[in-house]
All heavy atoms as a GROMACS GRO file, in nm:
protein
  606
    1MET      N    1   7.414  14.211  15.516
    1MET     CA    2   7.537  14.287  15.535
    1MET      C    3   7.607  14.235  15.660
    1MET      O    4   7.545  14.211  15.762
    1MET     CB    5   7.500  14.434  15.548
    1MET     CG    6   7.618  14.524  15.546
    1MET     SD    7   7.562  14.695  15.537
    1MET     CE    8   7.665  14.750  15.410
    2GLY      N    9   7.737  14.222  15.654
    2GLY     CA   10   7.815  14.168  15.764
    2GLY      C   11   7.844  14.269  15.873
    2GLY      O   12   7.820  14.390  15.858
    3TYR      N   13   7.895  14.220  15.982
    3TYR     CA   14   7.932  14.304  16.096
    3TYR      C   15   8.052  14.389  16.063
    3TYR      O   16   8.150  14.342  16.007
    3TYR     CB   17   7.961  14.213  16.217
    3TYR     CG   18   8.024  14.285  16.331
    3TYR    CD1   19   7.946  14.365  16.416
    3TYR    CD2   20   8.161  14.278  16.356
    3TYR    CE1   21   8.003  14.433  16.522
    3TYR    CE2   22   8.219  14.346  16.462
    3TYR     CZ   23   8.139  14.423  16.544
    3TYR     OH   24   8.196  14.491  16.649
    4ARG      N   25   8.045  14.517  16.098
    4ARG     CA   26   8.158  14.608  16.082
    4ARG      C   27   8.194  14.665  16.218
    4ARG      O   28   8.110  14.720  16.285
    4ARG     CB   29   8.126  14.721  15.986
    4ARG     CG   30   8.121  14.668  15.845
    4ARG     CD   31   8.155  14.764  15.738
    4ARG     NE   32   8.257  14.860  15.752
    4ARG     CZ   33   8.374  14.852  15.693
    4ARG    NH1   34   8.407  14.747  15.624
    4ARG    NH2   35   8.460  14.950  15.703
    5ASN      N   36   8.318  14.652  16.256
    5ASN     CA   37   8.367  14.706  16.381
    5ASN      C   38   8.373  14.858  16.368
    5ASN      O   39   8.440  14.910  16.279
    5ASN     CB   40   8.505  14.648  16.410
    5ASN     CG   41   8.564  14.698  16.539
    5ASN    OD1   42   8.510  14.785  16.604
    5ASN    ND2   43   8.678  14.643  16.575
    6SER      N   44   8.305  14.930  16.456
    6SER     CA   45   8.305  15.075  16.448
    6SER      C   46   8.393  15.139  16.555
    6SER      O   47   8.390  15.260  16.575
    6SER     CB   48   8.162  15.128  16.462
    6SER     OG   49   8.108  15.092  16.587
    7ALA      N   50   8.475  15.058  16.623
    7ALA     CA   51   8.562  15.110  16.728
    7ALA      C   52   8.678  15.189  16.667
    7ALA      O   53   8.722  15.163  16.556
    7ALA     CB   54   8.616  14.994  16.812
    8LEU      N   55   8.725  15.286  16.744
    8LEU     CA   56   8.843  15.363  16.709
    8LEU      C   57   8.949  15.341  16.815
    8LEU      O   58   8.918  15.330  16.934
    8LEU     CB   59   8.810  15.513  16.701
    8LEU     CG   60   8.709  15.551  16.593
    8LEU    CD1   61   8.672  15.698  16.607
    8LEU    CD2   62   8.766  15.524  16.455
    9TYR      N   63   9.074  15.334  16.773
    9TYR     CA   64   9.185  15.305  16.863
    9TYR      C   65   9.287  15.419  16.854
    9TYR      O   66   9.324  15.460  16.745
    9TYR     CB   67   9.252  15.173  16.823
    9TYR     CG   68   9.155  15.057  16.819
    9TYR    CD1   69   9.088  15.025  16.700
    9TYR    CD2   70   9.128  14.982  16.933
    9TYR    CE1   71   8.998  14.920  16.696
    9TYR    CE2   72   9.038  14.878  16.929
    9TYR     CZ   73   8.973  14.847  16.812
    9TYR     OH   74   8.882  14.744  16.808
   10THR      N   75   9.333  15.466  16.968
   10THR     CA   76   9.429  15.576  16.970
   10THR      C   77   9.567  15.528  16.923
   10THR      O   78   9.597  15.409  16.925
   10THR     CB   79   9.445  15.636  17.110
   10THR    OG1   80   9.498  15.536  17.198
   10THR    CG2   81   9.313  15.690  17.163
   11LEU      N   82   9.647  15.625  16.883
   11LEU     CA   83   9.784  15.596  16.841
   11LEU      C   84   9.860  15.524  16.953
   11LEU      O   85   9.930  15.425  16.928
   11LEU     CB   86   9.855  15.727  16.805
   11LEU     CG   87  10.002  15.717  16.769
   11LEU    CD1   88  10.018  15.647  16.635
   11LEU    CD2   89  10.064  15.854  16.764
   12LYS      N   90   9.844  15.569  17.076
   12LYS     CA   91   9.912  15.506  17.189
   12LYS      C   92   9.868  15.361  17.204
   12LYS      O   93   9.951  15.271  17.224
   12LYS     CB   94   9.881  15.584  17.317
   12LYS     CG   95   9.946  15.526  17.439
   12LYS     CD   96   9.913  15.607  17.562
   12LYS     CE   97   9.976  15.542  17.684
   12LYS     NZ   98   9.951  15.618  17.806
   13TYR      N   99   9.738  15.335  17.195
   13TYR     CA  100   9.685  15.199  17.207
   13TYR      C  101   9.744  15.109  17.099
   13TYR      O  102   9.790  14.998  17.127
   13TYR     CB  103   9.533  15.204  17.196
   13TYR     CG  104   9.465  15.070  17.210
   13TYR    CD1  105   9.417  15.027  17.333
   13TYR    CD2  106   9.448  14.986  17.100
   13TYR    CE1  107   9.354  14.904  17.346
   13TYR    CE2  108   9.386  14.864  17.112
   13TYR     CZ  109   9.339  14.823  17.235
   13TYR     OH  110   9.278  14.701  17.248
   14VAL      N  111   9.744  15.157  16.974
   14VAL     CA  112   9.792  15.077  16.862
   14VAL      C  113   9.943  15.052  16.876
   14VAL      O  114   9.991  14.942  16.848
   14VAL     CB  115   9.758  15.144  16.727
   14VAL    CG1  116   9.821  15.071  16.611
   14VAL    CG2  117   9.607  15.153  16.711
   15ALA      N  118  10.018  15.153  16.920
   15ALA     CA  119  10.162  15.135  16.939
   15ALA      C  120  10.190  15.025  17.041
   15ALA      O  121  10.278  14.942  17.020
   15ALA     CB  122  10.224  15.267  16.983
   16GLU      N  123  10.114  15.024  17.149
   16GLU     CA  124  10.132  14.920  17.250
   16GLU      C  125  10.091  14.783  17.195
   16GLU      O  126  10.159  14.683  17.217
   16GLU     CB  127  10.052  14.952  17.375
   16GLU     CG  128  10.109  15.069  17.452
   16GLU     CD  129  10.025  15.107  17.573
   16GLU    OE1  130   9.937  15.030  17.614
   16GLU    OE2  131  10.049  15.217  17.628
   17MET      N  132   9.982  14.779  17.121
   17MET     CA  133   9.933  14.653  17.066
   17MET      C  134  10.032  14.594  16.966
   17MET      O  135  10.057  14.474  16.967
   17MET     CB  136   9.796  14.675  16.998
   17MET     CG  137   9.738  14.549  16.937
   17MET     SD  138   9.577  14.573  16.862
   17MET     CE  139   9.611  14.697  16.741
   18LEU      N  140  10.088  14.679  16.881
   18LEU     CA  141  10.181  14.632  16.778
   18LEU      C  142  10.326  14.628  16.827
   18LEU      O  143  10.415  14.589  16.751
   18LEU     CB  144  10.173  14.723  16.654
   18LEU     CG  145  10.039  14.729  16.581
   18LEU    CD1  146  10.047  14.824  16.464
   18LEU    CD2  147   9.995  14.590  16.536
   19GLU      N  148  10.347  14.671  16.952
   19GLU     CA  149  10.483  14.681  17.008
   19GLU      C  150  10.573  14.762  16.914
   19GLU      O  151  10.682  14.720  16.876
   19GLU     CB  152  10.541  14.542  17.034
   19GLU     CG  153  10.462  14.463  17.136
   19GLU     CD  154  10.517  14.323  17.160
   19GLU    OE1  155  10.603  14.276  17.081
   19GLU    OE2  156  10.472  14.261  17.256
   20GLU      N  157  10.523  14.879  16.879
   20GLU     CA  158  10.592  14.966  16.784
   20GLU      C  159  10.607  15.104  16.846
   20GLU      O  160  10.530  15.144  16.933
   20GLU     CB  161  10.511  14.975  16.655
   20GLU     CG  162  10.579  15.047  16.542
   20GLU     CD  163  10.709  14.983  16.502
   20GLU    OE1  164  10.708  14.879  16.436
   20GLU    OE2  165  10.815  15.040  16.538
   21ASP      N  166  10.705  15.179  16.802
   21ASP     CA  167  10.730  15.314  16.848
   21ASP      C  168  10.619  15.409  16.799
   21ASP      O  169  10.582  15.405  16.682
   21ASP     CB  170  10.867  15.360  16.794
   21ASP     CG  171  10.902  15.498  16.840
   21ASP    OD1  172  10.920  15.519  16.961
   21ASP    OD2  173  10.912  15.587  16.753
   22GLU      N  174  10.569  15.493  16.890
   22GLU     CA  175  10.462  15.587  16.853
   22GLU      C  176  10.506  15.682  16.744
   22GLU      O  177  10.426  15.714  16.655
   22GLU     CB  178  10.417  15.668  16.976
   22GLU     CG  179  10.329  15.592  17.071
   22GLU     CD  180  10.275  15.679  17.182
   22GLU    OE1  181  10.225  15.790  17.154
   22GLU    OE2  182  10.282  15.635  17.299
   23ASP      N  183  10.630  15.728  16.747
   23ASP     CA  184  10.678  15.820  16.644
   23ASP      C  185  10.678  15.756  16.506
   23ASP      O  186  10.646  15.820  16.406
   23ASP     CB  187  10.817  15.872  16.679
   23ASP     CG  188  10.816  15.966  16.799
   23ASP    OD1  189  10.712  16.031  16.824
   23ASP    OD2  190  10.918  15.971  16.870
   24PHE      N  191  10.717  15.629  16.500
   24PHE     CA  192  10.714  15.558  16.372
   24PHE      C  193  10.572  15.551  16.318
   24PHE      O  194  10.546  15.579  16.201
   24PHE     CB  195  10.773  15.418  16.387
   24PHE     CG  196  10.757  15.333  16.264
   24PHE    CD1  197  10.838  15.352  16.154
   24PHE    CD2  198  10.657  15.237  16.258
   24PHE    CE1  199  10.822  15.276  16.039
   24PHE    CE2  200  10.639  15.160  16.143
   24PHE     CZ  201  10.723  15.180  16.033
   25LEU      N  202  10.477  15.514  16.405
   25LEU     CA  203  10.338  15.503  16.361
   25LEU      C  204  10.280  15.640  16.325
   25LEU      O  205  10.201  15.651  16.232
   25LEU     CB  206  10.253  15.436  16.469
   25LEU     CG  207  10.287  15.289  16.497
   25LEU    CD1  208  10.194  15.234  16.604
   25LEU    CD2  209  10.283  15.205  16.372
   26ARG      N  210  10.319  15.743  16.398
   26ARG     CA  211  10.272  15.878  16.365
   26ARG      C  212  10.322  15.916  16.225
   26ARG      O  213  10.248  15.973  16.145
   26ARG     CB  214  10.321  15.980  16.468
   26ARG     CG  215  10.264  16.120  16.447
   26ARG     CD  216  10.312  16.218  16.550
   26ARG     NE  217  10.290  16.174  16.687
   26ARG     CZ  218  10.174  16.185  16.752
   26ARG    NH1  219  10.071  16.237  16.691
   26ARG    NH2  220  10.164  16.145  16.877
   27GLY      N  221  10.446  15.881  16.194
   27GLY     CA  222  10.498  15.907  16.060
   27GLY      C  223  10.420  15.834  15.953
   27GLY      O  224  10.391  15.890  15.846
   28CYS      N  225  10.385  15.709  15.980
   28CYS     CA  226  10.302  15.633  15.886
   28CYS      C  227  10.165  15.697  15.870
   28CYS      O  228  10.111  15.702  15.760
   28CYS     CB  229  10.284  15.489  15.934
   28CYS     SG  230  10.432  15.388  15.923
   29SER      N  231  10.110  15.748  15.979
   29SER     CA  232   9.974  15.802  15.976
   29SER      C  233   9.965  15.929  15.891
   29SER      O  234   9.859  15.959  15.837
   29SER     CB  235   9.924  15.831  16.118
   29SER     OG  236   9.987  15.945  16.173
   30ILE      N  237  10.076  16.000  15.877
   30ILE     CA  238  10.076  16.124  15.798
   30ILE      C  239  10.040  16.094  15.653
   30ILE      O  240   9.976  16.174  15.586
   30ILE     CB  241  10.213  16.195  15.809
   30ILE    CG1  242  10.230  16.248  15.952
   30ILE    CG2  243  10.226  16.307  15.707
   30ILE    CD1  244  10.369  16.299  15.982
   31GLU      N  245  10.078  15.976  15.605
   31GLU     CA  246  10.052  15.938  15.467
   31GLU      C  247   9.917  15.868  15.450
   31GLU      O  248   9.883  15.827  15.339
   31GLU     CB  249  10.164  15.847  15.418
   31GLU     CG  250  10.300  15.910  15.424
   31GLU     CD  251  10.412  15.812  15.397
   31GLU    OE1  252  10.383  15.695  15.368
   31GLU    OE2  253  10.528  15.855  15.404
   32MET      N  254   9.842  15.852  15.559
   32MET     CA  255   9.715  15.779  15.554
   32MET      C  256   9.597  15.877  15.557
   32MET      O  257   9.607  15.985  15.614
   32MET     CB  258   9.705  15.682  15.672
   32MET     CG  259   9.808  15.571  15.668
   32MET     SD  260   9.807  15.469  15.816
   32MET     CE  261   9.652  15.380  15.797
   33PHE      N  262   9.486  15.835  15.497
   33PHE     CA  263   9.365  15.914  15.494
   33PHE      C  264   9.251  15.836  15.559
   33PHE      O  265   9.268  15.721  15.598
   33PHE     CB  266   9.330  15.948  15.348
   33PHE     CG  267   9.437  16.028  15.279
   33PHE    CD1  268   9.531  15.965  15.198
   33PHE    CD2  269   9.446  16.164  15.297
   33PHE    CE1  270   9.631  16.038  15.135
   33PHE    CE2  271   9.546  16.239  15.235
   33PHE     CZ  272   9.638  16.175  15.153
   34SER      N  273   9.135  15.899  15.567
   34SER     CA  274   9.022  15.832  15.631
   34SER      C  275   8.987  15.702  15.558
   34SER      O  276   8.947  15.605  15.622
   34SER     CB  277   8.900  15.925  15.636
   34SER     OG  278   8.865  15.970  15.506
   35GLU      N  279   9.005  15.698  15.426
   35GLU     CA  280   8.978  15.576  15.350
   35GLU      C  281   9.072  15.463  15.390
   35GLU      O  282   9.043  15.346  15.370
   35GLU     CB  283   8.992  15.600  15.199
   35GLU     CG  284   8.904  15.706  15.141
   35GLU     CD  285   8.964  15.846  15.155
   35GLU    OE1  286   9.086  15.863  15.143
   35GLU    OE2  287   8.886  15.940  15.179
   36ASP      N  288   9.189  15.502  15.446
   36ASP     CA  289   9.288  15.404  15.490
   36ASP      C  290   9.267  15.363  15.635
   36ASP      O  291   9.341  15.281  15.688
   36ASP     CB  292   9.429  15.462  15.476
   36ASP     CG  293   9.462  15.503  15.334
   36ASP    OD1  294   9.428  15.428  15.241
   36ASP    OD2  295   9.522  15.611  15.317
   37GLY      N  296   9.169  15.424  15.701
   37GLY     CA  297   9.140  15.390  15.840
   37GLY      C  298   9.212  15.474  15.942
   37GLY      O  299   9.232  15.433  16.055
   38CYS      N  300   9.254  15.594  15.903
   38CYS     CA  301   9.324  15.685  15.994
   38CYS      C  302   9.244  15.816  16.004
   38CYS      O  303   9.215  15.879  15.902
   38CYS     CB  304   9.464  15.713  15.944
   38CYS     SG  305   9.560  15.820  16.053
   39LEU      N  306   9.210  15.854  16.126
   39LEU     CA  307   9.132  15.975  16.150
   39LEU      C  308   9.205  16.063  16.251
   39LEU      O  309   9.289  16.016  16.326
   39LEU     CB  310   8.995  15.938  16.205
   39LEU     CG  311   8.914  15.841  16.120
   39LEU    CD1  312   8.799  15.784  16.201
   39LEU    CD2  313   8.861  15.912  15.997
   40SER      N  314   9.168  16.190  16.253
   40SER     CA  315   9.220  16.283  16.351
   40SER      C  316   9.103  16.344  16.426
   40SER      O  317   8.998  16.370  16.367
   40SER     CB  318   9.299  16.395  16.283
   40SER     OG  319   9.412  16.342  16.218
   41ALA      N  320   9.122  16.368  16.556
   41ALA     CA  321   9.017  16.429  16.638
   41ALA      C  322   9.080  16.536  16.725
   41ALA      O  323   9.197  16.528  16.763
   41ALA     CB  324   8.950  16.323  16.725
   42TYR      N  325   9.002  16.638  16.755
   42TYR     CA  326   9.046  16.743  16.845
   42TYR      C  327   9.000  16.710  16.985
   42TYR      O  328   8.889  16.662  17.006
   42TYR     CB  329   8.990  16.878  16.801
   42TYR     CG  330   9.046  16.924  16.670
   42TYR    CD1  331   8.970  16.916  16.553
   42TYR    CD2  332   9.174  16.977  16.661
   42TYR    CE1  333   9.023  16.957  16.432
   42TYR    CE2  334   9.226  17.017  16.539
   42TYR     CZ  335   9.150  17.008  16.426
   42TYR     OH  336   9.202  17.048  16.306
   43ASP      N  337   9.086  16.738  17.083
   43ASP     CA  338   9.055  16.706  17.221
   43ASP      C  339   9.039  16.832  17.306
   43ASP      O  340   9.028  16.824  17.426
   43ASP     CB  341   9.164  16.616  17.279
   43ASP     CG  342   9.125  16.555  17.412
   43ASP    OD1  343   9.006  16.535  17.435
   43ASP    OD2  344   9.217  16.528  17.492
   44GLY      N  345   9.043  16.947  17.245
   44GLY     CA  346   9.028  17.072  17.319
   44GLY      C  347   8.945  17.172  17.240
   44GLY      O  348   8.942  17.169  17.118
   45TYR      N  349   8.877  17.257  17.312
   45TYR     CA  350   8.793  17.358  17.249
   45TYR      C  351   8.849  17.495  17.285
   45TYR      O  352   8.887  17.516  17.400
   45TYR     CB  353   8.649  17.345  17.298
   45TYR     CG  354   8.558  17.448  17.234
   45TYR    CD1  355   8.503  17.425  17.110
   45TYR    CD2  356   8.530  17.567  17.298
   45TYR    CE1  357   8.422  17.518  17.049
   45TYR    CE2  358   8.449  17.662  17.238
   45TYR     CZ  359   8.396  17.637  17.114
   45TYR     OH  360   8.316  17.730  17.054
   46PRO      N  361   8.854  17.588  17.196
   46PRO     CA  362   8.820  17.577  17.055
   46PRO      C  363   8.936  17.520  16.974
   46PRO      O  364   9.051  17.544  17.004
   46PRO     CB  365   8.791  17.720  17.014
   46PRO     CG  366   8.879  17.803  17.104
   46PRO     CD  367   8.888  17.726  17.234
   47ALA      N  368   8.903  17.445  16.872
   47ALA     CA  369   9.004  17.385  16.785
   47ALA      C  370   9.038  17.483  16.674
   47ALA      O  371   8.950  17.548  16.618
   47ALA     CB  372   8.952  17.256  16.727
   48THR      N  373   9.166  17.495  16.645
   48THR     CA  374   9.212  17.576  16.534
   48THR      C  375   9.301  17.490  16.446
   48THR      O  376   9.334  17.376  16.482
   48THR     CB  377   9.293  17.699  16.581
   48THR    OG1  378   9.418  17.654  16.634
   48THR    CG2  379   9.218  17.779  16.685
   49GLU      N  380   9.344  17.544  16.335
   49GLU     CA  381   9.431  17.466  16.247
   49GLU      C  382   9.568  17.442  16.312
   49GLU      O  383   9.643  17.355  16.270
   49GLU     CB  384   9.449  17.534  16.112
   49GLU     CG  385   9.505  17.674  16.121
   49GLU     CD  386   9.502  17.747  15.990
   49GLU    OE1  387   9.402  17.738  15.920
   49GLU    OE2  388   9.603  17.812  15.957
   50LEU      N  389   9.600  17.512  16.420
   50LEU     CA  390   9.724  17.492  16.491
   50LEU      C  391   9.710  17.395  16.608
   50LEU      O  392   9.809  17.359  16.672
   50LEU     CB  393   9.778  17.626  16.542
   50LEU     CG  394   9.808  17.731  16.434
   50LEU    CD1  395   9.852  17.862  16.500
   50LEU    CD2  396   9.913  17.681  16.338
   51SER      N  397   9.588  17.353  16.637
   51SER     CA  398   9.564  17.261  16.749
   51SER      C  399   9.621  17.124  16.719
   51SER      O  400   9.615  17.076  16.606
   51SER     CB  401   9.414  17.246  16.775
   51SER     OG  402   9.356  17.368  16.810
   52GLU      N  403   9.677  17.062  16.821
   52GLU     CA  404   9.728  16.926  16.805
   52GLU      C  405   9.609  16.831  16.804
   52GLU      O  406   9.514  16.847  16.879
   52GLU     CB  407   9.822  16.890  16.920
   52GLU     CG  408   9.891  16.758  16.898
   52GLU     CD  409  10.002  16.734  16.999
   52GLU    OE1  410  10.055  16.830  17.055
   52GLU    OE2  411  10.032  16.616  17.020
   53THR      N  412   9.617  16.731  16.718
   53THR     CA  413   9.508  16.635  16.708
   53THR      C  414   9.544  16.503  16.772
   53THR      O  415   9.662  16.473  16.792
   53THR     CB  416   9.471  16.609  16.560
   53THR    OG1  417   9.585  16.557  16.492
   53THR    CG2  418   9.422  16.735  16.492
   54VAL      N  419   9.443  16.426  16.803
   54VAL     CA  420   9.460  16.289  16.850
   54VAL      C  421   9.445  16.200  16.728
   54VAL      O  422   9.348  16.212  16.654
   54VAL     CB  423   9.352  16.254  16.956
   54VAL    CG1  424   9.365  16.109  16.999
   54VAL    CG2  425   9.360  16.349  17.074
   55VAL      N  426   9.542  16.112  16.704
   55VAL     CA  427   9.538  16.023  16.588
   55VAL      C  428   9.463  15.896  16.629
   55VAL      O  429   9.491  15.836  16.732
   55VAL     CB  430   9.680  15.987  16.540
   55VAL    CG1  431   9.676  15.890  16.422
   55VAL    CG2  432   9.757  16.114  16.502
   56LEU      N  433   9.366  15.858  16.546
   56LEU     CA  434   9.282  15.742  16.572
   56LEU      C  435   9.285  15.648  16.452
   56LEU      O  436   9.295  15.693  16.337
   56LEU     CB  437   9.137  15.785  16.596
   56LEU     CG  438   9.115  15.885  16.709
   56LEU    CD1  439   8.974  15.942  16.702
   56LEU    CD2  440   9.139  15.819  16.843
   57PHE      N  441   9.274  15.519  16.480
   57PHE     CA  442   9.273  15.419  16.374
   57PHE      C  443   9.152  15.329  16.386
   57PHE      O  444   9.112  15.294  16.497
   57PHE     CB  445   9.399  15.330  16.380
   57PHE     CG  446   9.527  15.403  16.360
   57PHE    CD1  447   9.603  15.444  16.468
   57PHE    CD2  448   9.572  15.433  16.232
   57PHE    CE1  449   9.722  15.511  16.449
   57PHE    CE2  450   9.689  15.501  16.213
   57PHE     CZ  451   9.765  15.541  16.322
   58THR      N  452   9.096  15.291  16.273
   58THR     CA  453   8.994  15.186  16.269
   58THR      C  454   9.068  15.053  16.260
   58THR      O  455   9.191  15.049  16.246
   58THR     CB  456   8.904  15.201  16.145
   58THR    OG1  457   8.985  15.187  16.028
   58THR    CG2  458   8.833  15.337  16.142
   59GLN      N  459   8.994  14.943  16.263
   59GLN     CA  460   9.058  14.813  16.247
   59GLN      C  461   9.126  14.803  16.111
   59GLN      O  462   9.236  14.749  16.098
   59GLN     CB  463   8.956  14.699  16.264
   59GLN     CG  464   9.020  14.561  16.263
   59GLN     CD  465   9.122  14.542  16.375
   59GLN    OE1  466   9.092  14.566  16.490
   59GLN    NE2  467   9.242  14.500  16.339
   60ASP      N  468   9.063  14.858  16.008
   60ASP     CA  469   9.126  14.861  15.875
   60ASP      C  470   9.256  14.942  15.878
   60ASP      O  471   9.354  14.906  15.812
   60ASP     CB  472   9.031  14.920  15.770
   60ASP     CG  473   8.918  14.827  15.732
   60ASP    OD1  474   8.929  14.705  15.760
   60ASP    OD2  475   8.819  14.875  15.676
   61GLY      N  476   9.257  15.049  15.955
   61GLY     CA  477   9.377  15.130  15.968
   61GLY      C  478   9.491  15.053  16.033
   61GLY      O  479   9.607  15.064  15.992
   62ILE      N  480   9.458  14.974  16.135
   62ILE     CA  481   9.559  14.892  16.201
   62ILE      C  482   9.614  14.788  16.102
   62ILE      O  483   9.734  14.766  16.096
   62ILE     CB  484   9.500  14.825  16.326
   62ILE    CG1  485   9.463  14.931  16.430
   62ILE    CG2  486   9.598  14.722  16.384
   62ILE    CD1  487   9.382  14.880  16.548
   63ASP      N  488   9.525  14.729  16.024
   63ASP     CA  489   9.569  14.634  15.921
   63ASP      C  490   9.660  14.702  15.820
   63ASP      O  491   9.760  14.645  15.777
   63ASP     CB  492   9.448  14.570  15.852
   63ASP     CG  493   9.368  14.482  15.944
   63ASP    OD1  494   9.420  14.439  16.050
   63ASP    OD2  495   9.249  14.456  15.912
   64ASN      N  496   9.627  14.826  15.781
   64ASN     CA  497   9.711  14.900  15.688
   64ASN      C  498   9.847  14.930  15.748
   64ASN      O  499   9.949  14.925  15.679
   64ASN     CB  500   9.642  15.030  15.645
   64ASN     CG  501   9.537  15.007  15.541
   64ASN    OD1  502   9.546  14.915  15.462
   64ASN    ND2  503   9.434  15.091  15.539
   65LEU      N  504   9.851  14.963  15.878
   65LEU     CA  505   9.980  14.986  15.944
   65LEU      C  506  10.066  14.861  15.943
   65LEU      O  507  10.187  14.868  15.918
   65LEU     CB  508   9.958  15.032  16.088
   65LEU     CG  509   9.909  15.175  16.108
   65LEU    CD1  510   9.874  15.198  16.254
   65LEU    CD2  511  10.015  15.275  16.061
   66ARG      N  512  10.003  14.748  15.969
   66ARG     CA  513  10.078  14.620  15.966
   66ARG      C  514  10.138  14.598  15.828
   66ARG      O  515  10.252  14.557  15.813
   66ARG     CB  516   9.985  14.505  16.004
   66ARG     CG  517   9.954  14.497  16.150
   66ARG     CD  518   9.872  14.373  16.182
   66ARG     NE  519   9.852  14.359  16.323
   66ARG     CZ  520   9.733  14.352  16.382
   66ARG    NH1  521   9.623  14.355  16.310
   66ARG    NH2  522   9.724  14.340  16.512
   67HIS      N  523  10.057  14.623  15.724
   67HIS     CA  524  10.104  14.606  15.586
   67HIS      C  525  10.220  14.701  15.557
   67HIS      O  526  10.320  14.662  15.497
   67HIS     CB  527   9.989  14.629  15.489
   67HIS     CG  528  10.031  14.624  15.347
   67HIS    ND1  529  10.063  14.506  15.283
   67HIS    CD2  530  10.050  14.723  15.256
   67HIS    CE1  531  10.099  14.533  15.158
   67HIS    NE2  532  10.092  14.663  15.140
   68ARG      N  533  10.209  14.825  15.600
   68ARG     CA  534  10.315  14.924  15.577
   68ARG      C  535  10.444  14.885  15.648
   68ARG      O  536  10.553  14.902  15.594
   68ARG     CB  537  10.270  15.063  15.624
   68ARG     CG  538  10.167  15.126  15.535
   68ARG     CD  539  10.111  15.253  15.598
   68ARG     NE  540  10.001  15.303  15.521
   68ARG     CZ  541  10.010  15.402  15.432
   68ARG    NH1  542  10.125  15.462  15.414
   68ARG    NH2  543   9.905  15.442  15.366
   69ARG      N  544  10.432  14.831  15.770
   69ARG     CA  545  10.551  14.786  15.842
   69ARG      C  546  10.621  14.674  15.766
   69ARG      O  547  10.743  14.674  15.753
   69ARG     CB  548  10.515  14.737  15.983
   69ARG     CG  549  10.486  14.847  16.079
   69ARG     CD  550  10.474  14.800  16.221
   69ARG     NE  551  10.430  14.664  16.233
   69ARG     CZ  552  10.432  14.594  16.346
   69ARG    NH1  553  10.477  14.649  16.455
   69ARG    NH2  554  10.390  14.472  16.351
   70ARG      N  555  10.543  14.578  15.718
   70ARG     CA  556  10.602  14.466  15.644
   70ARG      C  557  10.668  14.515  15.515
   70ARG      O  558  10.775  14.468  15.479
   70ARG     CB  559  10.495  14.361  15.611
   70ARG     CG  560  10.469  14.269  15.727
   70ARG     CD  561  10.378  14.154  15.686
   70ARG     NE  562  10.277  14.141  15.789
   70ARG     CZ  563  10.148  14.167  15.775
   70ARG    NH1  564  10.100  14.203  15.659
   70ARG    NH2  565  10.065  14.156  15.875
   71ALA      N  566  10.602  14.609  15.447
   71ALA     CA  567  10.656  14.663  15.323
   71ALA      C  568  10.788  14.737  15.346
   71ALA      O  569  10.872  14.740  15.257
   71ALA     CB  570  10.554  14.756  15.258
   72GLN      N  571  10.806  14.791  15.466
   72GLN     CA  572  10.929  14.863  15.499
   72GLN      C  573  11.033  14.774  15.566
   72GLN      O  574  11.136  14.820  15.612
   72GLN     CB  575  10.898  14.984  15.586
   72GLN     CG  576  10.819  15.090  15.513
   72GLN     CD  577  10.795  15.212  15.599
   72GLN    OE1  578  10.854  15.229  15.704
   72GLN    NE2  579  10.705  15.298  15.555
   73GLY      N  580  11.002  14.644  15.576
   73GLY     CA  581  11.097  14.549  15.631
   73GLY      C  582  11.095  14.535  15.781
   73GLY      O  583  11.186  14.479  15.840
   74TYR      N  584  10.990  14.590  15.846
   74TYR     CA  585  10.978  14.575  15.991
   74TYR      C  586  10.905  14.445  16.021
   74TYR      O  587  10.840  14.387  15.936
   74TYR     CB  588  10.904  14.694  16.052
   74TYR     CG  589  10.982  14.821  16.046
   74TYR    CD1  590  10.973  14.906  15.935
   74TYR    CD2  591  11.066  14.859  16.150
   74TYR    CE1  592  11.045  15.023  15.930
   74TYR    CE2  593  11.138  14.975  16.146
   74TYR     CZ  594  11.128  15.056  16.035
   74TYR     OH  595  11.200  15.172  16.028
   75ARG      N  596  10.911  14.404  16.147
   75ARG     CA  597  10.848  14.279  16.189
   75ARG      C  598  10.702  14.273  16.161
   75ARG      O  599  10.622  14.344  16.139
   75ARG     CB  600  10.870  14.256  16.337
   75ARG     CG  601  10.848  14.380  16.418
   75ARG     CD  602  10.890  14.364  16.559
   75ARG     NE  603  10.914  14.504  16.592
   75ARG     CZ  604  10.888  14.562  16.702
   75ARG    NH1  605  10.842  14.498  16.798
   75ARG    NH2  606  10.912  14.686  16.723
   0.00000   0.00000   0.00000
């Protein structure tokens, strides 16, 4: 079995890496699921359904974001 990167990257990190607006990527992330490499985490206790989440991406998620940007005509 090959090496799998298990790192997670925050929305802010990915926006800086891709030189993209955080709001644009947040909009893309709404349509993504864990199978697409997009996860949500709570940063405060206790978490409720009204708590704001931290958006995280796997390497596959970053690749999916790149694909979505190209499909929408972005760089």
